[in-house]
Structure formats: C-alpha cells, structure tokens
VOZALUM-593838 format. One line per field, with one value per residue: x, y, z of N, C-alpha, C, O in turn; chain; residue number from 0; residue in one letter. Coordinates in steps of 0.05 Angstrom, whole numbers. Layout:
nu: (X,...)
nv: (Y,...)
nw: (Z,...)
cau: (X,...)
cav: (Y,...)
caw: (Z,...)
cu: (X,...)
cv: (Y,...)
cw: (Z,...)
ou: (X,...)
ov: (Y,...)
ow: (Z,...)
chain: (A,...)
n: (NUM,...)
res: (A,...)
// end
This chain:
nu: (1405,1347,1305,1252,1216,1154,1122,1057,1004,953,896,893,854,851,892,883,853,890,927,896,887,938,942,915,904,938,991,1027,1070,1064,1047,996,996,971,917,886,846,878,894,929,980,1044,1084,1062,1044,988,955,902,883,895,930,979,1012,1059,1090,1139,1154,1208,1237,1204,1210,1259,1310,1314,1366,1392,1361,1373,1422,1416,1395,1328,1312,1336,1305,1258,1222,1199,1143,1117,1062,1030,973,946,922,927,978,1028,1065,1118,1155,1210,1242,1291,1303,1350,1389,1409,1418,1391,1343,1292,1259,1203,1171,1113,1085,1030,1019,982,1015,1072,1118,1151,1150,1187,1226,1188,1184,1202,1257,1318,1383,1437,1409,1379,1419,1447,1413,1392,1363,1317,1283,1231,1213,1164,1165,1216,1250,1256,1237,1275,1292,1270,1237,1207,1143,1104,1050,1043,1074,1083,1089,1058,1012,942,889,828,784,793,818,868,935,974,1037,1082,1153,1159,1118,1108,1116,1080,1030,1028,1028,978,942,957,932,887,896,869,829,812,835,823,826,871,912,947,992,1038,1079,1116,1170,1205,1263,1292,1349,1372,1431,1476,1533,1599,1618,1585,1531,1522,1539,1502,1455,1466,1469,1416,1390,1410,1393,1340,1325,1323,1386,1392,1394,1353,1300,1262,1232,1214,1182,1143,1119,1097,1062,1022,1005,981,937,898,848,822,816,777)
nv: (1225,1187,1137,1098,1040,1010,959,930,882,909,952,1023,1049,1015,1026,1075,1079,1063,1105,1149,1137,1142,1196,1212,1197,1202,1167,1130,1175,1213,1276,1315,1374,1401,1391,1396,1411,1427,1471,1475,1484,1514,1476,1433,1444,1454,1414,1385,1369,1336,1367,1355,1366,1340,1322,1279,1249,1222,1210,1185,1133,1118,1097,1125,1143,1153,1195,1234,1251,1279,1338,1368,1382,1345,1301,1304,1299,1331,1325,1342,1336,1324,1301,1281,1239,1207,1228,1243,1277,1281,1313,1311,1337,1360,1399,1396,1380,1423,1429,1388,1354,1311,1291,1261,1244,1218,1183,1149,1102,1068,1021,978,996,1014,1064,1118,1167,1192,1236,1278,1293,1330,1344,1341,1317,1277,1246,1228,1198,1143,1083,1037,976,948,886,846,792,771,801,778,772,758,715,740,778,752,728,674,672,720,718,736,698,658,678,688,729,734,759,780,739,740,720,661,697,688,682,711,747,801,811,773,791,843,834,813,854,903,926,950,976,999,969,903,841,775,764,792,850,912,961,1015,1045,1102,1129,1185,1204,1256,1281,1329,1348,1384,1376,1370,1316,1279,1273,1240,1191,1180,1176,1129,1094,1095,1074,1022,1000,989,941,869,830,866,887,921,918,958,979,935,910,949,947,895,900,934,901,856,879,880,855,887,933,928)
nw: (-95,-89,-119,-109,-130,-124,-144,-143,-134,-142,-151,-165,-131,-88,-55,-35,13,53,46,62,116,137,140,184,248,313,345,395,424,384,362,337,302,262,217,163,103,40,-15,-71,-47,-31,-27,-52,-107,-151,-133,-92,-27,36,88,137,199,241,303,322,380,393,437,474,465,481,527,594,609,562,541,577,562,516,481,482,431,399,405,379,319,263,220,159,116,54,27,-30,-59,-123,-109,-62,-11,35,86,128,185,233,288,316,281,240,185,160,121,100,45,16,-41,-71,-125,-151,-200,-252,-271,-285,-263,-302,-324,-347,-314,-278,-244,-272,-273,-283,-313,-267,-225,-250,-273,-228,-197,-157,-170,-144,-145,-109,-98,-74,-72,-89,-58,-5,65,125,182,244,221,183,167,159,145,119,75,10,-31,-13,10,1,-20,13,-6,-58,-82,-104,-112,-93,-105,-159,-174,-220,-220,-231,-287,-306,-286,-308,-363,-368,-352,-377,-421,-403,-349,-306,-285,-259,-288,-304,-250,-235,-220,-225,-202,-188,-139,-141,-110,-93,-62,-29,1,44,69,87,94,78,36,61,46,-1,18,58,28,-1,41,61,17,17,66,63,40,43,46,89,158,170,138,118,74,44,83,89,38,38,81,59,18,44,65,28,32,70,42,5)
cau: (1376,1338,1279,1243,1193,1140,1100,1038,981,930,886,899,835,854,913,874,845,915,938,880,891,964,940,896,908,963,997,1045,1092,1058,1030,986,994,954,905,866,848,894,889,951,1000,1070,1100,1048,1029,971,941,884,882,897,956,982,1038,1061,1115,1145,1171,1222,1248,1186,1217,1287,1315,1318,1393,1399,1347,1386,1447,1409,1376,1301,1309,1345,1286,1233,1223,1176,1134,1097,1053,1009,961,927,925,951,1002,1033,1092,1124,1180,1219,1264,1297,1316,1377,1407,1400,1420,1380,1315,1286,1234,1194,1148,1103,1064,1019,1010,972,1034,1089,1143,1167,1149,1213,1229,1161,1186,1213,1284,1336,1411,1452,1390,1372,1443,1458,1392,1395,1336,1315,1257,1224,1197,1155,1171,1244,1264,1242,1246,1289,1293,1247,1219,1191,1118,1096,1022,1044,1092,1068,1089,1039,987,919,869,803,763,798,829,894,957,1001,1052,1105,1177,1156,1091,1106,1112,1055,1007,1027,1020,949,925,967,914,867,906,852,810,823,832,830,833,897,912,975,999,1065,1084,1142,1178,1230,1273,1313,1362,1388,1449,1497,1560,1616,1626,1568,1505,1521,1542,1477,1437,1472,1462,1387,1382,1417,1380,1312,1319,1339,1389,1398,1380,1330,1287,1238,1217,1201,1161,1121,1105,1081,1040,1001,995,964,913,880,821,811,813,756)
cav: (1224,1159,1132,1071,1031,989,946,916,870,924,975,1048,1055,997,1037,1101,1077,1063,1131,1167,1130,1152,1225,1218,1198,1201,1142,1134,1193,1230,1300,1327,1403,1412,1371,1411,1410,1448,1474,1488,1492,1519,1451,1414,1460,1441,1391,1390,1346,1341,1373,1349,1372,1323,1320,1252,1251,1197,1205,1168,1105,1115,1095,1151,1152,1164,1220,1254,1260,1293,1361,1363,1385,1320,1279,1311,1300,1344,1314,1357,1317,1332,1276,1286,1213,1190,1243,1250,1287,1282,1325,1307,1354,1358,1424,1391,1378,1446,1427,1363,1352,1287,1296,1238,1250,1193,1183,1122,1099,1041,1008,958,1008,1018,1092,1132,1194,1200,1261,1298,1303,1339,1350,1324,1301,1253,1230,1217,1184,1114,1071,1011,963,932,863,834,763,766,814,764,777,736,714,749,794,735,717,656,679,744,714,740,674,639,693,691,747,720,774,783,713,744,706,670,709,674,699,727,757,828,809,758,808,865,824,808,878,928,938,966,972,1012,949,876,823,748,765,805,879,922,989,1019,1070,1114,1146,1200,1212,1276,1285,1353,1345,1401,1372,1361,1288,1261,1269,1217,1166,1176,1167,1101,1078,1092,1056,995,988,984,915,846,820,886,882,939,917,975,983,909,906,967,937,872,910,944,879,839,894,880,848,910,955,921)
caw: (-98,-91,-130,-104,-145,-109,-159,-126,-147,-132,-167,-151,-111,-65,-37,-26,41,69,44,78,144,145,143,205,277,326,360,418,419,361,368,313,304,241,200,148,74,27,-43,-85,-28,-44,-28,-69,-126,-170,-121,-70,-10,65,98,165,211,265,317,332,404,393,464,489,460,488,556,607,611,536,538,595,549,491,484,474,402,386,410,364,290,251,195,144,96,36,15,-52,-74,-123,-103,-34,-5,63,92,155,194,262,295,327,258,226,156,152,112,84,30,0,-59,-82,-146,-156,-228,-260,-288,-273,-254,-326,-334,-344,-304,-269,-230,-291,-264,-305,-306,-248,-210,-266,-276,-203,-182,-151,-174,-132,-147,-86,-106,-49,-73,-91,-35,17,92,138,211,259,204,165,178,138,136,104,53,-15,-47,-1,17,-18,-10,16,-20,-87,-93,-116,-98,-86,-126,-167,-176,-244,-219,-243,-316,-311,-280,-326,-389,-367,-347,-388,-441,-388,-321,-285,-274,-256,-310,-296,-222,-232,-220,-224,-199,-177,-125,-147,-88,-97,-36,-30,27,47,91,76,105,55,35,76,35,-19,34,72,8,-7,65,62,-5,24,90,59,28,53,73,109,183,172,112,122,50,38,103,82,15,46,97,41,3,60,72,5,41,84,23,-14)
cu: (1367,1310,1272,1218,1180,1117,1083,1015,955,921,891,880,838,876,904,866,870,927,923,885,918,964,923,910,936,966,1014,1068,1089,1039,1022,981,974,943,881,868,866,888,913,972,1027,1087,1087,1031,1012,955,922,883,883,926,958,1010,1039,1089,1118,1164,1186,1234,1230,1193,1246,1290,1321,1346,1403,1386,1361,1411,1441,1391,1349,1298,1319,1326,1259,1239,1197,1169,1112,1088,1030,998,940,928,912,978,1004,1061,1095,1152,1186,1242,1267,1313,1345,1397,1398,1399,1408,1350,1313,1259,1227,1169,1139,1082,1056,1009,1001,991,1051,1116,1161,1166,1175,1209,1202,1162,1198,1239,1300,1364,1423,1433,1383,1396,1452,1437,1399,1367,1336,1286,1253,1204,1189,1160,1201,1260,1251,1254,1258,1286,1267,1228,1200,1167,1106,1068,1022,1064,1077,1069,1070,1012,967,898,842,780,768,808,856,916,953,1016,1077,1129,1174,1129,1088,1100,1086,1031,1005,1019,990,933,934,949,894,874,889,832,824,817,840,840,861,894,941,976,1027,1066,1113,1148,1205,1239,1296,1324,1378,1405,1475,1523,1577,1623,1607,1542,1503,1523,1516,1456,1441,1465,1432,1377,1388,1401,1352,1305,1335,1364,1397,1383,1356,1314,1261,1221,1202,1178,1138,1105,1087,1058,1016,988,975,939,893,852,807,804,790,730)
cv: (1196,1158,1103,1064,1008,978,931,905,883,944,1000,1054,1038,1007,1063,1100,1078,1091,1151,1162,1142,1182,1232,1218,1196,1174,1149,1153,1211,1252,1313,1357,1415,1390,1384,1407,1432,1448,1490,1500,1496,1494,1429,1428,1443,1417,1401,1365,1353,1346,1368,1358,1356,1326,1292,1256,1225,1190,1187,1138,1099,1111,1122,1161,1163,1192,1242,1265,1277,1317,1354,1364,1361,1297,1284,1313,1311,1331,1333,1340,1329,1307,1284,1262,1216,1205,1248,1260,1290,1294,1322,1326,1351,1383,1420,1389,1400,1443,1401,1366,1327,1291,1272,1245,1223,1198,1154,1121,1071,1028,989,969,1015,1047,1106,1160,1206,1228,1284,1311,1312,1342,1330,1307,1275,1235,1215,1200,1154,1102,1043,1001,945,910,847,803,758,779,803,772,753,737,723,766,777,724,700,664,704,742,716,716,652,652,693,708,732,734,776,756,716,731,676,681,692,693,718,742,784,827,794,776,830,857,819,834,903,941,956,964,983,992,922,859,795,748,776,835,888,952,991,1046,1078,1133,1159,1211,1232,1281,1311,1350,1359,1400,1358,1331,1269,1254,1244,1190,1160,1166,1137,1084,1074,1073,1027,983,980,956,893,842,840,879,901,940,932,976,957,904,924,957,913,880,920,920,862,853,896,875,871,933,950,918)
cw: (-103,-103,-126,-119,-130,-126,-139,-141,-138,-153,-151,-128,-86,-46,-24,3,59,69,61,108,154,150,168,233,287,340,384,410,395,368,341,317,285,224,186,118,63,-2,-55,-66,-42,-46,-45,-89,-145,-159,-99,-53,20,73,128,174,238,277,329,356,407,420,480,485,467,519,568,607,584,533,555,582,524,497,473,443,386,388,396,334,279,224,183,120,80,22,-5,-71,-102,-121,-73,-31,25,67,122,161,224,269,305,305,238,196,145,144,95,71,12,-15,-72,-103,-151,-185,-234,-279,-272,-263,-278,-336,-327,-333,-296,-257,-246,-281,-288,-294,-287,-231,-224,-269,-251,-187,-179,-153,-162,-136,-124,-95,-81,-48,-72,-68,-9,44,105,168,224,244,187,180,155,127,119,80,27,-33,-36,3,-6,-6,-9,1,-50,-99,-105,-99,-100,-110,-133,-169,-200,-244,-232,-273,-322,-307,-301,-354,-391,-367,-363,-408,-428,-358,-299,-272,-273,-280,-300,-267,-217,-234,-217,-220,-188,-163,-130,-124,-94,-70,-40,-2,26,72,83,92,84,58,48,61,17,-4,48,52,2,17,66,41,3,47,85,50,42,35,94,135,187,145,112,97,42,57,97,59,22,64,80,27,19,70,49,14,55,65,3,0)
ou: (1378,1293,1285,1200,1194,1094,1093,1006,938,936,894,889,828,878,915,871,870,937,935,887,920,983,919,925,955,947,1016,1083,1108,1018,1039,966,962,958,858,890,869,877,917,980,1032,1102,1100,1006,1020,943,926,881,872,944,940,1029,1021,1108,1100,1187,1177,1241,1240,1183,1256,1274,1332,1351,1420,1399,1362,1421,1460,1374,1346,1283,1311,1329,1240,1257,1175,1187,1092,1105,1013,1013,918,933,889,998,985,1079,1077,1171,1170,1259,1250,1334,1362,1421,1380,1381,1414,1334,1329,1239,1244,1148,1156,1065,1073,992,1010,983,1046,1134,1185,1181,1184,1191,1194,1143,1205,1242,1296,1369,1420,1441,1381,1393,1462,1444,1412,1349,1353,1267,1270,1181,1207,1160,1211,1281,1238,1278,1253,1278,1245,1205,1180,1169,1098,1063,1002,1069,1059,1051,1067,991,974,889,834,760,749,806,867,914,932,1008,1091,1126,1187,1118,1066,1082,1072,1013,983,1004,978,912,919,951,885,859,893,821,846,795,862,859,873,877,958,962,1039,1057,1132,1134,1225,1224,1317,1308,1396,1395,1494,1532,1570,1633,1611,1533,1484,1511,1509,1440,1422,1455,1423,1359,1372,1395,1340,1282,1357,1363,1408,1361,1341,1315,1239,1196,1178,1157,1115,1081,1064,1036,993,964,954,921,874,833,783,787,786,709)
ov: (1182,1175,1085,1081,989,987,919,918,869,951,999,1062,1046,997,1071,1120,1093,1101,1168,1181,1150,1194,1256,1236,1191,1160,1173,1146,1223,1247,1321,1365,1435,1371,1383,1400,1453,1429,1513,1523,1484,1491,1409,1426,1422,1402,1423,1343,1374,1331,1376,1356,1360,1333,1283,1264,1207,1167,1174,1121,1077,1122,1140,1185,1181,1210,1265,1286,1290,1316,1336,1348,1357,1277,1270,1326,1302,1327,1338,1330,1343,1294,1293,1264,1225,1195,1256,1254,1299,1286,1328,1330,1342,1388,1438,1397,1395,1454,1393,1378,1322,1294,1263,1251,1209,1214,1136,1138,1052,1023,984,954,1022,1053,1106,1175,1228,1243,1305,1335,1302,1341,1306,1285,1254,1210,1193,1189,1142,1110,1026,1015,927,917,836,791,742,768,818,778,730,757,715,770,787,713,711,664,709,762,700,713,631,639,698,704,719,721,773,753,697,731,667,675,683,717,739,748,790,839,801,776,836,871,821,835,923,965,976,950,977,998,918,862,792,734,771,845,872,967,971,1066,1063,1153,1145,1225,1225,1285,1314,1350,1346,1420,1337,1322,1245,1231,1228,1171,1136,1148,1122,1061,1052,1058,1009,959,966,947,898,849,833,868,897,960,921,974,959,896,916,959,911,869,914,920,855,840,911,888,874,949,966,912)
ow: (-120,-99,-137,-122,-123,-123,-120,-161,-127,-172,-126,-106,-64,-24,-5,18,79,90,75,123,177,161,173,240,272,346,391,391,385,380,325,334,290,217,196,108,76,-13,-49,-69,-62,-66,-51,-89,-153,-174,-87,-64,27,65,143,158,254,264,343,353,423,426,499,500,461,534,555,605,584,523,547,590,514,514,457,432,363,375,401,325,287,208,196,105,91,7,2,-95,-104,-131,-61,-47,39,53,139,144,238,258,302,309,222,182,122,158,77,85,-4,-3,-82,-100,-155,-193,-221,-303,-249,-257,-274,-356,-304,-341,-305,-259,-236,-281,-310,-270,-290,-223,-212,-267,-252,-166,-197,-137,-169,-130,-118,-100,-68,-27,-56,-60,6,47,96,180,216,252,177,202,135,102,105,67,22,-50,-49,0,-29,17,-29,-5,-65,-123,-116,-74,-109,-133,-115,-165,-200,-265,-243,-283,-341,-324,-311,-367,-412,-379,-362,-412,-440,-343,-276,-252,-284,-292,-289,-260,-196,-248,-208,-234,-180,-172,-125,-120,-98,-56,-52,16,9,94,73,103,74,79,48,63,20,-11,50,59,0,13,72,45,-4,46,102,53,51,12,115,134,206,132,106,99,35,49,100,59,13,61,87,23,8,81,49,5,53,71,-15,-12)
chain: (A,A,A,A,A,A,A,A,A,A,A,A,A,A,A,A,A,A,A,A,A,A,A,A,A,A,A,A,A,A,A,A,A,A,A,A,A,A,A,A,A,A,A,A,A,A,A,A,A,A,A,A,A,A,A,A,A,A,A,A,A,A,A,A,A,A,A,A,A,A,A,A,A,A,A,A,A,A,A,A,A,A,A,A,A,A,A,A,A,A,A,A,A,A,A,A,A,A,A,A,A,A,A,A,A,A,A,A,A,A,A,A,A,A,A,A,A,A,A,A,A,A,A,A,A,A,A,A,A,A,A,A,A,A,A,A,A,A,A,A,A,A,A,A,A,A,A,A,A,A,A,A,A,A,A,A,A,A,A,A,A,A,A,A,A,A,A,A,A,A,A,A,A,A,A,A,A,A,A,A,A,A,A,A,A,A,A,A,A,A,A,A,A,A,A,A,A,A,A,A,A,A,A,A,A,A,A,A,A,A,A,A,A,A,A,A,A,A,A,A,A,A,A,A,A,A,A,A,A,A,A,A,A,A,A,A,A,A,A,A,A,A)
n: (0,1,2,3,4,5,6,7,8,9,10,11,12,13,14,15,16,17,18,19,20,21,22,23,24,25,26,27,28,29,30,31,32,33,34,35,36,37,38,39,40,41,42,43,44,45,46,47,48,49,50,51,52,53,54,55,56,57,58,59,60,61,62,63,64,65,66,67,68,69,70,71,72,73,74,75,76,77,78,79,80,81,82,83,84,85,86,87,88,89,90,91,92,93,94,95,96,97,98,99,100,101,102,103,104,105,106,107,108,109,110,111,112,113,114,115,116,117,118,119,120,121,122,123,124,125,126,127,128,129,130,131,132,133,134,135,136,137,138,139,140,141,142,143,144,145,146,147,148,149,150,151,152,153,154,155,156,157,158,159,160,161,162,163,164,165,166,167,168,169,170,171,172,173,174,175,176,177,178,179,180,181,182,183,184,185,186,187,188,189,190,191,192,193,194,195,196,197,198,199,200,201,202,203,204,205,206,207,208,209,210,211,212,213,214,215,216,217,218,219,220,221,222,223,224,225,226,227,228,229,230,231,232,233,234,235,236,237,238,239,240,241)
res: (M,L,C,W,L,F,P,A,P,L,R,L,G,E,V,N,K,K,S,R,E,E,S,K,G,A,G,S,G,V,E,I,L,Y,N,E,P,Y,D,N,D,D,E,A,P,G,T,Q,G,Q,K,T,I,K,I,Y,H,V,G,S,H,L,P,G,W,I,K,S,L,L,P,K,S,A,L,E,V,K,E,E,A,W,N,A,Y,P,F,T,K,T,V,Y,S,C,D,F,V,K,N,F,K,L,E,I,T,T,K,Y,L,P,D,D,G,S,T,E,N,V,F,N,L,T,G,S,D,L,R,S,R,I,V,E,V,I,D,V,V,K,D,Q,L,Y,G,G,D,Y,V,R,E,E,D,P,S,I,Y,V,S,T,K,T,G,R,G,P,L,S,E,N,W,I,S,E,Y,W,N,T,V,K,A,E,P,S,I,S,H,D,N,K,A,M,M,C,A,Y,K,L,C,K,I,Q,L,N,Y,W,G,I,Q,S,K,V,E,R,F,I,A,D,I,G,K,P,P,S,P,W,P,T,L,T,K,H,S,I,C,I,L,I,E,I,D,E,C,N)
// end
C-alpha cells in the first residue's frame, strides 16, 4: 500500500478547478460512459459530488502490429471516479487482467503533509504502507522532462507573485501560514494532497513487487517521473486558478 504526499504552495480552493476539469471531457482515445452527480455512493460513502465512468482505449496509441497480437480486452482500461473535492477516488481495472485493480483515494488538507494516518489505516495496512513525499523542488526533473520555464525554483506566478521556491520552501511556507492555513499570508499559501494507492493483484509474490515498482517510477531519477510532473503541472496552473 502506497501513500504519496504532495505539498504545494496553494490554497485548497486553487486546486478545485483542476479537480473539476479532470471529471469532465474526453480526449483522444477516451470514451465517457457516465457523468452524473452522486450522493453517498457505496464507493464514496458520506460524500456528494460527480461520478464518471470512462474507458481508455489505449490501443489507439499503439502500433498496429502490437494491437494485432493482443485481444481487445487488453487494450481497454476502465476508470471509475468520484469527485467530491477535497475528496476524490479513482479506480482503474482491465478485463484482460481479471485480478487487477488500482484504487487511488485523495484527500486535500490545508497543511504541510505532517498529518498522521489521514486515511485511518489499521493493522497490517498501516504497518506495511510505503510513504513518499513529492517535493517539486528537490525531486527535480531531468533531460527531456525538464522545462526551465516550469522549474519551481525559477517559476513566479504572475497573478499571486508566489515563487520562486527555495529548497526549504515547505518549512518556510508552513511556518508562515500554519496559524491560519486557509488563507494566504505574506504572499504564501500551503496545502497537501494525500494520495493512498491500493493495488489488487492476486498473484502470489507479485503484489509487493508491483507496489515498490510504482513507488519508484514516480520520482526522478526514474525514467518515468510521473508524480513529479503532475505536481509541477498543478503548480504552474496557479495563474489559471485565480
């Protein structure tokens, strides 16, 4: 079980727009099957928001010769999502892999990532969790992934004036805003996205290895720094969110 922490120099409301947009439209190879409000769904009890069901036709991005070798069920990934910001939940599954399910639950809190056990885990789940903090400054991108204009240690928001961020920006920002984190202080703001990732892969000896692999690939110097790129993407959209 993985737990990722994404501290960001934002107020909670500044992320809400991005969260809503991710619950909307389709893109290339995406089919929306369902997009309706929900209230107290079984998978998201006690919350109200928007539920979506999408099919990702990943085959549209593969060469024809590869698609010819795979059954149709291997080329489609189902996504079920519940967006009740500051709570969201997304479940991915693939009919081709019968015992596979990837579940990501997110909670956004006005803090620096220091809240313990946000998801109220107990027993073996709590003991075995892997916790990773994604720092947009220290977990720097490399090579073709690096874009100087989007470097958080250089980037300055034209609307809020926040930035550039120092290597110690988390403690600096939190010490400034922690007395009242819901608003900005001295042009600083702080929130953290807590993401709990559960993987169901009922093949003996494989699940723990897959969890460790997913934890490793998200941060530089991995060749697939997906998590760091996602954090920077949200950060540089500060201007659009205000």
